All heavy atoms as TSV, in Angstrom:
chain	resi	resn	atom	element	x	y	z
A	1	MET	N	N	-34.308	-25.162	105.000
A	1	MET	CA	C	-32.950	-24.915	104.586
A	1	MET	C	C	-32.300	-26.181	104.156
A	1	MET	O	O	-32.382	-27.217	104.990
A	1	MET	CB	C	-32.191	-24.086	105.524
A	1	MET	CG	C	-30.739	-23.753	105.110
A	1	MET	SD	S	-29.765	-22.716	106.169
A	1	MET	CE	C	-30.899	-21.979	107.333
A	2	ALA	N	N	-31.556	-26.267	103.032
A	2	ALA	CA	C	-30.879	-27.472	102.674
A	2	ALA	C	C	-29.658	-27.735	103.555
A	2	ALA	O	O	-29.074	-26.665	104.013
A	2	ALA	CB	C	-30.537	-27.369	101.296
A	3	ASN	N	N	-29.306	-28.998	103.912
A	3	ASN	CA	C	-28.164	-29.187	104.599
A	3	ASN	C	C	-27.064	-29.568	103.699
A	3	ASN	O	O	-27.095	-30.434	102.842
A	3	ASN	CB	C	-28.387	-30.424	105.466
A	3	ASN	CG	C	-29.356	-30.108	106.604
A	3	ASN	OD1	O	-29.294	-29.001	107.099
A	3	ASN	ND2	N	-30.210	-31.038	106.966
A	4	PHE	N	N	-25.996	-28.769	103.727
A	4	PHE	CA	C	-24.792	-28.987	102.788
A	4	PHE	C	C	-23.549	-29.441	103.702
A	4	PHE	O	O	-23.529	-29.188	104.913
A	4	PHE	CB	C	-24.476	-27.635	102.154
A	4	PHE	CG	C	-25.442	-27.094	101.172
A	4	PHE	CD1	C	-26.434	-26.135	101.588
A	4	PHE	CD2	C	-25.592	-27.668	99.877
A	4	PHE	CE1	C	-27.381	-25.651	100.763
A	4	PHE	CE2	C	-26.488	-27.151	99.043
A	4	PHE	CZ	C	-27.433	-26.215	99.444
A	5	LYS	N	N	-22.676	-30.030	103.026
A	5	LYS	CA	C	-21.407	-30.372	103.613
A	5	LYS	C	C	-20.233	-30.053	102.708
A	5	LYS	O	O	-20.505	-29.905	101.468
A	5	LYS	CB	C	-21.436	-31.840	104.076
A	5	LYS	CG	C	-21.544	-32.844	102.978
A	5	LYS	CD	C	-21.593	-34.207	103.583
A	5	LYS	CE	C	-21.542	-35.355	102.483
A	5	LYS	NZ	N	-22.753	-35.334	101.627
A	6	ALA	N	N	-19.040	-29.948	103.103
A	6	ALA	CA	C	-17.906	-29.673	102.345
A	6	ALA	C	C	-17.856	-30.614	101.218
A	6	ALA	O	O	-18.007	-31.827	101.418
A	6	ALA	CB	C	-16.648	-29.687	103.246
A	7	GLY	N	N	-17.484	-30.127	100.032
A	7	GLY	CA	C	-17.420	-31.022	98.798
A	7	GLY	C	C	-18.689	-31.035	97.991
A	7	GLY	O	O	-18.588	-31.620	96.856
A	8	ASP	N	N	-19.824	-30.672	98.549
A	8	ASP	CA	C	-21.123	-30.686	97.861
A	8	ASP	C	C	-21.088	-29.683	96.667
A	8	ASP	O	O	-20.464	-28.653	96.841
A	8	ASP	CB	C	-22.329	-30.330	98.754
A	8	ASP	CG	C	-22.674	-31.501	99.775
A	8	ASP	OD1	O	-22.141	-32.616	99.469
A	8	ASP	OD2	O	-23.517	-31.367	100.505
A	9	ILE	N	N	-21.952	-29.935	95.702
A	9	ILE	CA	C	-22.124	-29.035	94.637
A	9	ILE	C	C	-23.464	-28.257	95.011
A	9	ILE	O	O	-24.535	-28.880	95.303
A	9	ILE	CB	C	-22.304	-29.609	93.247
A	9	ILE	CG1	C	-20.916	-30.341	92.972
A	9	ILE	CG2	C	-22.603	-28.680	92.193
A	9	ILE	CD1	C	-19.699	-29.448	92.823
A	10	ALA	N	N	-23.498	-26.953	94.842
A	10	ALA	CA	C	-24.802	-26.213	95.133
A	10	ALA	C	C	-24.904	-25.136	94.055
A	10	ALA	O	O	-23.924	-24.985	93.107
A	10	ALA	CB	C	-24.688	-25.491	96.492
A	11	TRP	N	N	-25.925	-24.301	94.022
A	11	TRP	CA	C	-26.172	-23.249	93.080
A	11	TRP	C	C	-26.460	-21.981	93.815
A	11	TRP	O	O	-27.102	-22.000	94.848
A	11	TRP	CB	C	-27.329	-23.679	92.117
A	11	TRP	CG	C	-27.062	-24.813	91.387
A	11	TRP	CD1	C	-27.217	-26.149	91.870
A	11	TRP	CD2	C	-26.557	-24.994	90.037
A	11	TRP	NE1	N	-26.787	-26.986	90.853
A	11	TRP	CE2	C	-26.340	-26.288	89.825
A	11	TRP	CE3	C	-26.093	-24.067	89.184
A	11	TRP	CZ2	C	-25.814	-26.743	88.544
A	11	TRP	CZ3	C	-25.564	-24.389	88.024
A	11	TRP	CH2	C	-25.459	-25.625	87.664
A	12	ILE	N	N	-26.010	-20.862	93.311
A	12	ILE	CA	C	-26.261	-19.622	93.898
A	12	ILE	C	C	-26.805	-18.579	92.875
A	12	ILE	O	O	-26.580	-18.725	91.753
A	12	ILE	CB	C	-25.039	-19.010	94.672
A	12	ILE	CG1	C	-25.317	-17.754	95.379
A	12	ILE	CG2	C	-23.896	-18.766	93.605
A	12	ILE	CD1	C	-24.194	-17.316	96.385
A	13	VAL	N	N	-27.672	-17.692	93.371
A	13	VAL	CA	C	-28.170	-16.640	92.583
A	13	VAL	C	C	-27.421	-15.287	92.864
A	13	VAL	O	O	-27.393	-14.835	93.870
A	13	VAL	CB	C	-29.661	-16.408	92.681
A	13	VAL	CG1	C	-30.175	-15.224	91.907
A	13	VAL	CG2	C	-30.415	-17.621	92.521
A	14	GLU	N	N	-26.641	-14.858	91.851
A	14	GLU	CA	C	-25.817	-13.692	91.965
A	14	GLU	C	C	-26.544	-12.479	91.295
A	14	GLU	O	O	-27.164	-12.601	90.265
A	14	GLU	CB	C	-24.370	-13.780	91.234
A	14	GLU	CG	C	-23.522	-14.664	92.104
A	14	GLU	CD	C	-22.140	-14.500	91.569
A	14	GLU	OE1	O	-21.953	-14.433	90.295
A	14	GLU	OE2	O	-21.196	-14.269	92.288
A	15	SER	N	N	-26.409	-11.313	91.925
A	15	SER	CA	C	-26.946	-10.089	91.375
A	15	SER	C	C	-28.481	-10.333	90.975
A	15	SER	O	O	-29.008	-9.632	90.087
A	15	SER	CB	C	-26.182	-9.620	90.083
A	15	SER	OG	O	-24.872	-9.377	90.435
A	16	THR	N	N	-29.126	-11.028	91.748
A	16	THR	CA	C	-30.515	-11.456	91.658
A	16	THR	C	C	-30.912	-12.100	90.343
A	16	THR	O	O	-32.145	-12.520	90.298
A	16	THR	CB	C	-31.458	-10.254	91.881
A	16	THR	OG1	O	-31.337	-9.305	90.907
A	16	THR	CG2	C	-31.149	-9.554	93.250
A	17	ILE	N	N	-30.104	-12.259	89.445
A	17	ILE	CA	C	-30.511	-12.875	88.043
A	17	ILE	C	C	-29.618	-13.945	87.534
A	17	ILE	O	O	-30.030	-14.668	86.663
A	17	ILE	CB	C	-30.778	-11.685	87.093
A	17	ILE	CG1	C	-29.527	-11.010	86.804
A	17	ILE	CG2	C	-31.942	-10.801	87.493
A	17	ILE	CD1	C	-29.728	-9.934	85.560
A	18	PHE	N	N	-28.278	-14.042	88.023
A	18	PHE	CA	C	-27.410	-14.986	87.388
A	18	PHE	C	C	-27.286	-16.175	88.240
A	18	PHE	O	O	-27.060	-16.029	89.438
A	18	PHE	CB	C	-25.922	-14.275	87.205
A	18	PHE	CG	C	-26.030	-13.176	86.408
A	18	PHE	CD1	C	-25.868	-11.815	86.821
A	18	PHE	CD2	C	-26.210	-13.200	85.033
A	18	PHE	CE1	C	-25.895	-10.648	86.123
A	18	PHE	CE2	C	-26.316	-12.075	84.208
A	18	PHE	CZ	C	-26.132	-10.850	84.703
A	19	VAL	N	N	-27.362	-17.435	87.729
A	19	VAL	CA	C	-27.280	-18.597	88.452
A	19	VAL	C	C	-25.935	-19.177	88.181
A	19	VAL	O	O	-25.560	-19.347	87.073
A	19	VAL	CB	C	-28.450	-19.625	88.011
A	19	VAL	CG1	C	-28.236	-20.971	88.630
A	19	VAL	CG2	C	-29.791	-19.036	88.230
A	20	LYS	N	N	-25.205	-19.494	89.319
A	20	LYS	CA	C	-23.826	-20.036	89.215
A	20	LYS	C	C	-23.735	-21.185	89.964
A	20	LYS	O	O	-24.212	-21.446	91.011
A	20	LYS	CB	C	-22.835	-19.010	89.747
A	20	LYS	CG	C	-22.886	-17.632	89.096
A	20	LYS	CD	C	-22.031	-17.670	87.902
A	20	LYS	CE	C	-22.072	-16.166	87.364
A	20	LYS	NZ	N	-21.049	-15.990	86.317
A	21	GLU	N	N	-22.976	-22.224	89.430
A	21	GLU	CA	C	-22.636	-23.448	90.058
A	21	GLU	C	C	-21.444	-23.190	90.988
A	21	GLU	O	O	-20.410	-22.533	90.628
A	21	GLU	CB	C	-22.316	-24.587	89.058
A	21	GLU	CG	C	-22.058	-25.897	89.738
A	21	GLU	CD	C	-21.820	-26.990	88.677
A	21	GLU	OE1	O	-21.579	-26.645	87.513
A	21	GLU	OE2	O	-21.800	-28.100	89.040
A	22	VAL	N	N	-21.517	-23.722	92.259
A	22	VAL	CA	C	-20.370	-23.537	93.160
A	22	VAL	C	C	-20.102	-24.902	93.875
A	22	VAL	O	O	-20.941	-25.814	93.906
A	22	VAL	CB	C	-20.754	-22.455	94.288
A	22	VAL	CG1	C	-20.901	-21.177	93.519
A	22	VAL	CG2	C	-22.062	-22.898	95.030
A	23	GLU	N	N	-18.959	-25.003	94.485
A	23	GLU	CA	C	-18.587	-26.113	95.325
A	23	GLU	C	C	-18.396	-25.561	96.665
A	23	GLU	O	O	-17.684	-24.588	96.969
A	23	GLU	CB	C	-17.198	-26.689	94.837
A	23	GLU	CG	C	-16.787	-27.831	95.765
A	23	GLU	CD	C	-15.509	-28.400	95.316
A	23	GLU	OE1	O	-14.871	-27.890	94.301
A	23	GLU	OE2	O	-14.879	-29.258	96.083
A	24	ILE	N	N	-19.024	-26.245	97.677
A	24	ILE	CA	C	-18.862	-25.934	99.129
A	24	ILE	C	C	-17.416	-26.308	99.630
A	24	ILE	O	O	-17.026	-27.411	99.400
A	24	ILE	CB	C	-19.898	-26.665	99.965
A	24	ILE	CG1	C	-21.313	-26.474	99.383
A	24	ILE	CG2	C	-19.790	-26.257	101.352
A	24	ILE	CD1	C	-21.805	-25.024	99.332
A	25	VAL	N	N	-16.821	-25.327	100.244
A	25	VAL	CA	C	-15.461	-25.555	100.710
A	25	VAL	C	C	-15.489	-25.784	102.262
A	25	VAL	O	O	-14.881	-26.685	102.751
A	25	VAL	CB	C	-14.524	-24.480	100.358
A	25	VAL	CG1	C	-13.095	-24.597	101.078
A	25	VAL	CG2	C	-14.379	-24.261	98.906
A	26	ASN	N	N	-16.286	-24.969	103.008
A	26	ASN	CA	C	-16.335	-25.074	104.358
A	26	ASN	C	C	-17.658	-24.433	104.878
A	26	ASN	O	O	-18.153	-23.668	104.195
A	26	ASN	CB	C	-15.124	-24.258	104.990
A	26	ASN	CG	C	-14.951	-24.603	106.517
A	26	ASN	OD1	O	-15.647	-25.490	107.058
A	26	ASN	ND2	N	-14.149	-23.797	107.128
A	27	ILE	N	N	-18.172	-24.890	106.020
A	27	ILE	CA	C	-19.468	-24.419	106.729
A	27	ILE	C	C	-19.176	-24.168	108.031
A	27	ILE	O	O	-18.670	-25.049	108.727
A	27	ILE	CB	C	-20.633	-25.424	106.482
A	27	ILE	CG1	C	-20.760	-25.677	105.017
A	27	ILE	CG2	C	-21.859	-24.792	107.197
A	27	ILE	CD1	C	-21.916	-26.718	104.769
A	28	ARG	N	N	-19.467	-22.973	108.570
A	28	ARG	CA	C	-19.152	-22.539	109.944
A	28	ARG	C	C	-20.181	-21.479	110.287
A	28	ARG	O	O	-20.186	-20.382	109.633
A	28	ARG	CB	C	-17.778	-22.175	110.160
A	28	ARG	CG	C	-17.248	-22.222	111.548
A	28	ARG	CD	C	-15.812	-22.250	111.636
A	28	ARG	NE	N	-15.142	-23.287	110.750
A	28	ARG	CZ	C	-14.543	-24.299	111.228
A	28	ARG	NH1	N	-14.119	-24.331	112.522
A	28	ARG	NH2	N	-13.997	-25.168	110.393
A	29	GLY	N	N	-20.847	-21.727	111.470
A	29	GLY	CA	C	-21.709	-20.645	111.971
A	29	GLY	C	C	-22.777	-20.116	111.077
A	29	GLY	O	O	-23.101	-18.984	111.119
A	30	GLY	N	N	-23.293	-21.022	110.187
A	30	GLY	CA	C	-24.418	-20.542	109.278
A	30	GLY	C	C	-23.825	-19.936	108.038
A	30	GLY	O	O	-24.619	-19.564	107.081
A	31	PHE	N	N	-22.552	-19.762	107.902
A	31	PHE	CA	C	-21.899	-19.240	106.684
A	31	PHE	C	C	-21.270	-20.265	105.896
A	31	PHE	O	O	-20.663	-21.220	106.598
A	31	PHE	CB	C	-20.888	-18.052	107.126
A	31	PHE	CG	C	-21.536	-16.882	107.482
A	31	PHE	CD1	C	-21.834	-16.649	108.721
A	31	PHE	CD2	C	-21.895	-15.872	106.551
A	31	PHE	CE1	C	-22.631	-15.449	109.154
A	31	PHE	CE2	C	-22.514	-14.709	106.851
A	31	PHE	CZ	C	-22.881	-14.500	108.228
A	32	VAL	N	N	-21.167	-20.197	104.554
A	32	VAL	CA	C	-20.571	-21.145	103.750
A	32	VAL	C	C	-19.460	-20.524	102.955
A	32	VAL	O	O	-19.680	-19.426	102.243
A	32	VAL	CB	C	-21.576	-21.707	102.828
A	32	VAL	CG1	C	-21.041	-22.760	101.802
A	32	VAL	CG2	C	-22.769	-22.359	103.623
A	33	THR	N	N	-18.398	-21.069	102.955
A	33	THR	CA	C	-17.143	-20.743	102.026
A	33	THR	C	C	-17.377	-21.544	100.744
A	33	THR	O	O	-17.453	-22.747	100.863
A	33	THR	CB	C	-15.818	-20.918	102.676
A	33	THR	OG1	O	-15.763	-20.262	103.869
A	33	THR	CG2	C	-14.787	-20.368	101.794
A	34	LEU	N	N	-17.431	-20.860	99.651
A	34	LEU	CA	C	-17.636	-21.597	98.353
A	34	LEU	C	C	-16.697	-21.217	97.357
A	34	LEU	O	O	-16.039	-20.162	97.405
A	34	LEU	CB	C	-19.083	-21.374	97.932
A	34	LEU	CG	C	-19.591	-19.972	97.774
A	34	LEU	CD1	C	-19.183	-19.439	96.282
A	34	LEU	CD2	C	-21.071	-19.853	97.950
A	35	ARG	N	N	-16.490	-22.094	96.305
A	35	ARG	CA	C	-15.510	-21.762	95.197
A	35	ARG	C	C	-16.459	-21.912	93.925
A	35	ARG	O	O	-17.212	-22.911	93.789
A	35	ARG	CB	C	-14.439	-22.768	95.167
A	35	ARG	CG	C	-13.486	-22.617	94.066
A	35	ARG	CD	C	-12.244	-23.595	94.069
A	35	ARG	NE	N	-11.623	-23.446	95.309
A	35	ARG	CZ	C	-11.323	-24.448	96.072
A	35	ARG	NH1	N	-11.745	-25.655	95.923
A	35	ARG	NH2	N	-10.622	-24.253	97.165
A	36	PHE	N	N	-16.340	-20.895	93.021
A	36	PHE	CA	C	-17.032	-21.062	91.764
A	36	PHE	C	C	-16.398	-22.086	90.828
A	36	PHE	O	O	-15.243	-22.261	90.791
A	36	PHE	CB	C	-17.003	-19.651	91.033
A	36	PHE	CG	C	-17.724	-18.505	91.821
A	36	PHE	CD1	C	-17.085	-17.625	92.529
A	36	PHE	CD2	C	-19.134	-18.524	91.766
A	36	PHE	CE1	C	-17.731	-16.650	93.241
A	36	PHE	CE2	C	-19.737	-17.553	92.522
A	36	PHE	CZ	C	-19.058	-16.570	93.213
A	37	LYS	N	N	-17.252	-22.885	90.215
A	37	LYS	CA	C	-16.835	-23.927	89.399
A	37	LYS	C	C	-16.073	-23.266	88.210
A	37	LYS	O	O	-16.589	-22.243	87.667
A	37	LYS	CB	C	-18.004	-24.784	88.776
A	37	LYS	CG	C	-18.506	-25.643	89.941
A	37	LYS	CD	C	-17.524	-26.596	90.447
A	37	LYS	CE	C	-18.054	-27.996	90.232
A	37	LYS	NZ	N	-17.085	-29.003	90.684
A	38	GLY	N	N	-14.984	-23.809	87.778
A	38	GLY	CA	C	-14.207	-23.316	86.650
A	38	GLY	C	C	-13.434	-21.972	86.920
A	38	GLY	O	O	-13.066	-21.388	86.006
A	39	SER	N	N	-13.264	-21.714	88.254
A	39	SER	CA	C	-12.581	-20.588	88.548
A	39	SER	C	C	-11.871	-20.767	89.927
A	39	SER	O	O	-12.212	-21.635	90.741
A	39	SER	CB	C	-13.623	-19.303	88.766
A	39	SER	OG	O	-13.001	-18.251	89.393
A	40	SER	N	N	-10.918	-19.902	90.245
A	40	SER	CA	C	-10.199	-20.027	91.468
A	40	SER	C	C	-10.785	-19.075	92.468
A	40	SER	O	O	-10.437	-19.063	93.689
A	40	SER	CB	C	-8.731	-19.641	91.263
A	40	SER	OG	O	-8.585	-18.385	90.810
A	41	GLY	N	N	-11.859	-18.219	92.043
A	41	GLY	CA	C	-12.448	-17.258	92.915
A	41	GLY	C	C	-13.499	-17.938	93.842
A	41	GLY	O	O	-14.011	-19.050	93.576
A	42	GLY	N	N	-13.780	-17.375	94.900
A	42	GLY	CA	C	-14.684	-17.776	95.870
A	42	GLY	C	C	-15.286	-16.720	96.861
A	42	GLY	O	O	-14.795	-15.579	96.682
A	43	MET	N	N	-16.157	-17.112	97.671
A	43	MET	CA	C	-16.625	-16.023	98.684
A	43	MET	C	C	-17.283	-16.763	99.825
A	43	MET	O	O	-17.495	-18.031	99.787
A	43	MET	CB	C	-17.514	-15.082	97.950
A	43	MET	CG	C	-18.846	-15.647	97.486
A	43	MET	SD	S	-19.657	-14.315	96.703
A	43	MET	CE	C	-21.111	-15.197	96.101
A	44	ARG	N	N	-17.799	-16.092	100.854
A	44	ARG	CA	C	-18.519	-16.619	101.954
A	44	ARG	C	C	-19.848	-15.961	101.978
A	44	ARG	O	O	-20.072	-14.706	101.847
A	44	ARG	CB	C	-17.743	-16.241	103.239
A	44	ARG	CG	C	-18.523	-16.662	104.419
A	44	ARG	CD	C	-17.657	-16.472	105.711
A	44	ARG	NE	N	-16.920	-17.668	105.963
A	44	ARG	CZ	C	-16.005	-17.898	106.727
A	44	ARG	NH1	N	-15.774	-17.009	107.591
A	44	ARG	NH2	N	-15.447	-19.127	106.935
A	45	VAL	N	N	-20.825	-16.820	102.064
A	45	VAL	CA	C	-22.297	-16.346	102.031
A	45	VAL	C	C	-23.066	-17.154	103.142
A	45	VAL	O	O	-22.635	-18.132	103.689
A	45	VAL	CB	C	-22.888	-16.547	100.646
A	45	VAL	CG1	C	-22.260	-15.735	99.571
A	45	VAL	CG2	C	-23.041	-18.009	100.226
A	46	ARG	N	N	-24.214	-16.568	103.413
A	46	ARG	CA	C	-25.108	-17.382	104.401
A	46	ARG	C	C	-25.703	-18.615	103.583
A	46	ARG	O	O	-25.915	-18.631	102.414
A	46	ARG	CB	C	-26.366	-16.447	104.746
A	46	ARG	CG	C	-25.885	-15.334	105.645
A	46	ARG	CD	C	-27.105	-14.786	106.292
A	46	ARG	NE	N	-26.803	-13.780	107.144
A	46	ARG	CZ	C	-26.354	-13.893	108.507
A	46	ARG	NH1	N	-26.364	-15.060	108.944
A	46	ARG	NH2	N	-26.035	-12.900	109.272
A	47	GLU	N	N	-25.838	-19.622	104.342
A	47	GLU	CA	C	-26.280	-20.957	103.813
A	47	GLU	C	C	-27.554	-20.720	103.076
A	47	GLU	O	O	-27.933	-21.366	102.116
A	47	GLU	CB	C	-26.329	-21.980	104.919
A	47	GLU	CG	C	-26.561	-23.282	104.290
A	47	GLU	CD	C	-26.489	-24.477	105.366
A	47	GLU	OE1	O	-26.296	-24.141	106.577
A	47	GLU	OE2	O	-26.610	-25.629	105.023
A	48	SER	N	N	-28.429	-19.777	103.539
A	48	SER	CA	C	-29.752	-19.577	102.983
A	48	SER	C	C	-29.725	-19.171	101.543
A	48	SER	O	O	-30.781	-19.192	100.800
A	48	SER	CB	C	-30.599	-18.686	103.773
A	48	SER	OG	O	-29.980	-17.302	103.863
A	49	ARG	N	N	-28.535	-18.603	101.068
A	49	ARG	CA	C	-28.378	-18.155	99.677
A	49	ARG	C	C	-28.158	-19.303	98.673
A	49	ARG	O	O	-28.104	-19.022	97.497
A	49	ARG	CB	C	-27.316	-17.121	99.486
A	49	ARG	CG	C	-27.761	-15.818	100.199
A	49	ARG	CD	C	-26.893	-14.662	99.821
A	49	ARG	NE	N	-26.753	-14.476	98.363
A	49	ARG	CZ	C	-25.754	-13.952	97.896
A	49	ARG	NH1	N	-24.785	-13.334	98.553
A	49	ARG	NH2	N	-25.590	-13.725	96.554
A	50	LEU	N	N	-27.984	-20.522	99.146
A	50	LEU	CA	C	-27.621	-21.612	98.320
A	50	LEU	C	C	-28.900	-22.586	97.982
A	50	LEU	O	O	-29.721	-22.632	98.828
A	50	LEU	CB	C	-26.537	-22.373	98.950
A	50	LEU	CG	C	-25.307	-21.705	99.143
A	50	LEU	CD1	C	-24.188	-22.657	99.950
A	50	LEU	CD2	C	-24.634	-21.281	97.983
A	51	TYR	N	N	-28.713	-23.144	96.740
A	51	TYR	CA	C	-29.877	-23.943	96.365
A	51	TYR	C	C	-29.200	-25.332	95.977
A	51	TYR	O	O	-28.210	-25.490	95.504
A	51	TYR	CB	C	-30.604	-23.343	95.181
A	51	TYR	CG	C	-31.238	-22.026	95.575
A	51	TYR	CD1	C	-30.511	-20.859	95.381
A	51	TYR	CD2	C	-32.488	-22.030	96.203
A	51	TYR	CE1	C	-31.034	-19.702	95.776
A	51	TYR	CE2	C	-33.071	-20.786	96.512
A	51	TYR	CZ	C	-32.440	-19.651	96.306
A	51	TYR	OH	O	-32.864	-18.397	96.680
A	52	LYS	N	N	-29.993	-26.462	96.271
A	52	LYS	CA	C	-29.567	-27.864	95.938
A	52	LYS	C	C	-29.592	-28.137	94.524
A	52	LYS	O	O	-28.776	-28.783	93.908
A	52	LYS	CB	C	-30.487	-28.920	96.620
A	52	LYS	CG	C	-30.153	-28.964	98.087
A	52	LYS	CD	C	-29.013	-29.992	98.248
A	52	LYS	CE	C	-28.880	-30.495	99.725
A	52	LYS	NZ	N	-27.601	-31.231	99.944
A	53	THR	N	N	-30.428	-27.489	93.702
A	53	THR	CA	C	-30.552	-27.842	92.303
A	53	THR	C	C	-30.535	-26.543	91.474
A	53	THR	O	O	-30.958	-25.393	92.078
A	53	THR	CB	C	-31.854	-28.577	91.900
A	53	THR	OG1	O	-32.991	-27.708	92.228
A	53	THR	CG2	C	-31.975	-29.844	92.714
A	54	LYS	N	N	-30.173	-26.707	90.250
A	54	LYS	CA	C	-30.131	-25.458	89.339
A	54	LYS	C	C	-31.541	-25.012	89.063
A	54	LYS	O	O	-31.789	-23.774	88.891
A	54	LYS	CB	C	-29.490	-25.915	87.950
A	54	LYS	CG	C	-29.271	-24.799	87.056
A	54	LYS	CD	C	-28.625	-25.283	85.832
A	54	LYS	CE	C	-28.413	-24.146	84.876
A	54	LYS	NZ	N	-27.635	-24.552	83.581
A	55	GLU	N	N	-32.603	-25.881	89.027
A	55	GLU	CA	C	-33.988	-25.562	88.843
A	55	GLU	C	C	-34.435	-24.601	89.929
A	55	GLU	O	O	-35.214	-23.705	89.720
A	55	GLU	CB	C	-34.795	-26.804	88.586
A	55	GLU	CG	C	-34.550	-27.616	87.329
A	55	GLU	CD	C	-33.191	-28.409	87.374
A	55	GLU	OE1	O	-32.737	-28.846	88.476
A	55	GLU	OE2	O	-32.707	-28.698	86.322
A	56	GLU	N	N	-34.205	-24.981	91.166
A	56	GLU	CA	C	-34.655	-24.198	92.258
A	56	GLU	C	C	-34.068	-22.660	92.183
A	56	GLU	O	O	-34.762	-21.827	92.339
A	56	GLU	CB	C	-34.052	-24.659	93.572
A	56	GLU	CG	C	-34.749	-25.902	94.059
A	56	GLU	CD	C	-34.173	-26.383	95.446
A	56	GLU	OE1	O	-33.022	-26.952	95.374
A	56	GLU	OE2	O	-34.819	-26.092	96.405
A	57	ALA	N	N	-32.672	-22.586	91.835
A	57	ALA	CA	C	-32.047	-21.355	91.639
A	57	ALA	C	C	-32.658	-20.593	90.560
A	57	ALA	O	O	-32.815	-19.347	90.536
A	57	ALA	CB	C	-30.551	-21.475	91.578
A	58	GLU	N	N	-32.777	-21.232	89.347
A	58	GLU	CA	C	-33.421	-20.579	88.196
A	58	GLU	C	C	-34.813	-19.972	88.476
A	58	GLU	O	O	-35.207	-18.856	88.016
A	58	GLU	CB	C	-33.365	-21.478	87.057
A	58	GLU	CG	C	-32.126	-21.650	86.461
A	58	GLU	CD	C	-32.024	-22.675	85.268
A	58	GLU	OE1	O	-32.893	-23.471	85.208
A	58	GLU	OE2	O	-31.013	-22.617	84.539
A	59	LYS	N	N	-35.611	-20.749	89.248
A	59	LYS	CA	C	-37.072	-20.304	89.607
A	59	LYS	C	C	-36.891	-18.980	90.345
A	59	LYS	O	O	-37.712	-17.999	90.108
A	59	LYS	CB	C	-37.705	-21.434	90.457
A	59	LYS	CG	C	-39.139	-21.052	90.782
A	59	LYS	CD	C	-39.727	-22.216	91.539
A	59	LYS	CE	C	-41.082	-21.924	91.875
A	59	LYS	NZ	N	-41.741	-22.977	92.627
A	60	VAL	N	N	-36.007	-18.839	91.415
A	60	VAL	CA	C	-35.725	-17.653	91.979
A	60	VAL	C	C	-35.299	-16.525	91.126
A	60	VAL	O	O	-35.835	-15.342	91.107
A	60	VAL	CB	C	-34.859	-17.831	93.242
A	60	VAL	CG1	C	-34.448	-16.533	93.863
A	60	VAL	CG2	C	-35.440	-18.857	94.219
A	61	ALA	N	N	-34.346	-16.861	90.288
A	61	ALA	CA	C	-33.825	-15.754	89.370
A	61	ALA	C	C	-34.859	-15.315	88.391
A	61	ALA	O	O	-34.913	-14.120	88.121
A	61	ALA	CB	C	-32.566	-16.391	88.645
A	62	ASN	N	N	-35.696	-16.254	87.862
A	62	ASN	CA	C	-36.701	-15.786	86.952
A	62	ASN	C	C	-37.694	-14.881	87.594
A	62	ASN	O	O	-38.235	-13.985	87.094
A	62	ASN	CB	C	-37.369	-17.045	86.315
A	62	ASN	CG	C	-36.409	-17.700	85.285
A	62	ASN	OD1	O	-35.532	-17.049	84.752
A	62	ASN	ND2	N	-36.579	-18.912	85.075
A	63	SER	N	N	-38.053	-15.136	88.849
A	63	SER	CA	C	-39.044	-14.458	89.584
A	63	SER	C	C	-38.531	-13.028	89.800
A	63	SER	O	O	-39.198	-11.999	89.843
A	63	SER	CB	C	-39.550	-15.067	90.882
A	63	SER	OG	O	-38.467	-15.065	91.875
A	64	ASN	N	N	-37.224	-12.948	90.082
A	64	ASN	CA	C	-36.582	-11.609	90.317
A	64	ASN	C	C	-36.459	-10.808	88.985
A	64	ASN	O	O	-36.722	-9.631	88.975
A	64	ASN	CB	C	-35.080	-11.777	90.777
A	64	ASN	CG	C	-34.996	-12.303	92.192
A	64	ASN	OD1	O	-35.904	-12.111	92.965
A	64	ASN	ND2	N	-33.910	-12.939	92.518
A	65	LYS	N	N	-36.336	-11.495	87.867
A	65	LYS	CA	C	-36.336	-10.815	86.524
A	65	LYS	C	C	-37.660	-10.205	86.244
A	65	LYS	O	O	-37.843	-9.066	85.727
A	65	LYS	CB	C	-35.964	-11.801	85.506
A	65	LYS	CG	C	-34.476	-12.103	85.425
A	65	LYS	CD	C	-34.173	-13.106	84.319
A	65	LYS	CE	C	-32.808	-13.696	84.424
A	65	LYS	NZ	N	-32.537	-14.792	83.445
A	66	ARG	N	N	-38.725	-11.032	86.590
A	66	ARG	CA	C	-40.059	-10.387	86.281
A	66	ARG	C	C	-40.494	-9.270	87.178
A	66	ARG	O	O	-41.344	-8.440	86.824
A	66	ARG	CB	C	-41.108	-11.666	86.485
A	66	ARG	CG	C	-41.125	-12.512	85.274
A	66	ARG	CD	C	-42.326	-13.523	85.398
A	66	ARG	NE	N	-41.649	-14.825	85.061
A	66	ARG	CZ	C	-41.595	-15.804	85.949
A	66	ARG	NH1	N	-42.135	-15.828	87.156
A	66	ARG	NH2	N	-41.014	-16.921	85.519
A	67	SER	N	N	-39.945	-9.170	88.338
A	67	SER	CA	C	-40.391	-8.077	89.315
A	67	SER	C	C	-39.673	-6.849	89.095
A	67	SER	O	O	-39.863	-5.869	89.664
A	67	SER	CB	C	-40.112	-8.587	90.703
A	67	SER	OG	O	-38.795	-8.879	91.043
A	68	GLU	N	N	-38.611	-6.847	88.162
A	68	GLU	CA	C	-37.857	-5.605	87.857
A	68	GLU	C	C	-38.670	-4.665	87.009
A	68	GLU	O	O	-39.526	-4.898	86.187
A	68	GLU	CB	C	-36.526	-5.868	87.223
A	68	GLU	CG	C	-35.717	-6.621	88.319
A	68	GLU	CD	C	-34.307	-6.959	87.645
A	68	GLU	OE1	O	-34.155	-6.910	86.462
A	68	GLU	OE2	O	-33.422	-7.217	88.495
């Protein structure tokens, strides 16, 4: 699992196929509060759902697209 800290940029796979850039706002107890880039929206997810690079996230999203 990647180690993130507040202010880091990360990538998340939403709805198993969409890759979104996010900013880490806070980390507590294995959960990460994040904010979507270019939006005021955000959410809290498990740290394991985040990826350090867009390429890592796209690889997961593409494998999900093929398995449908």
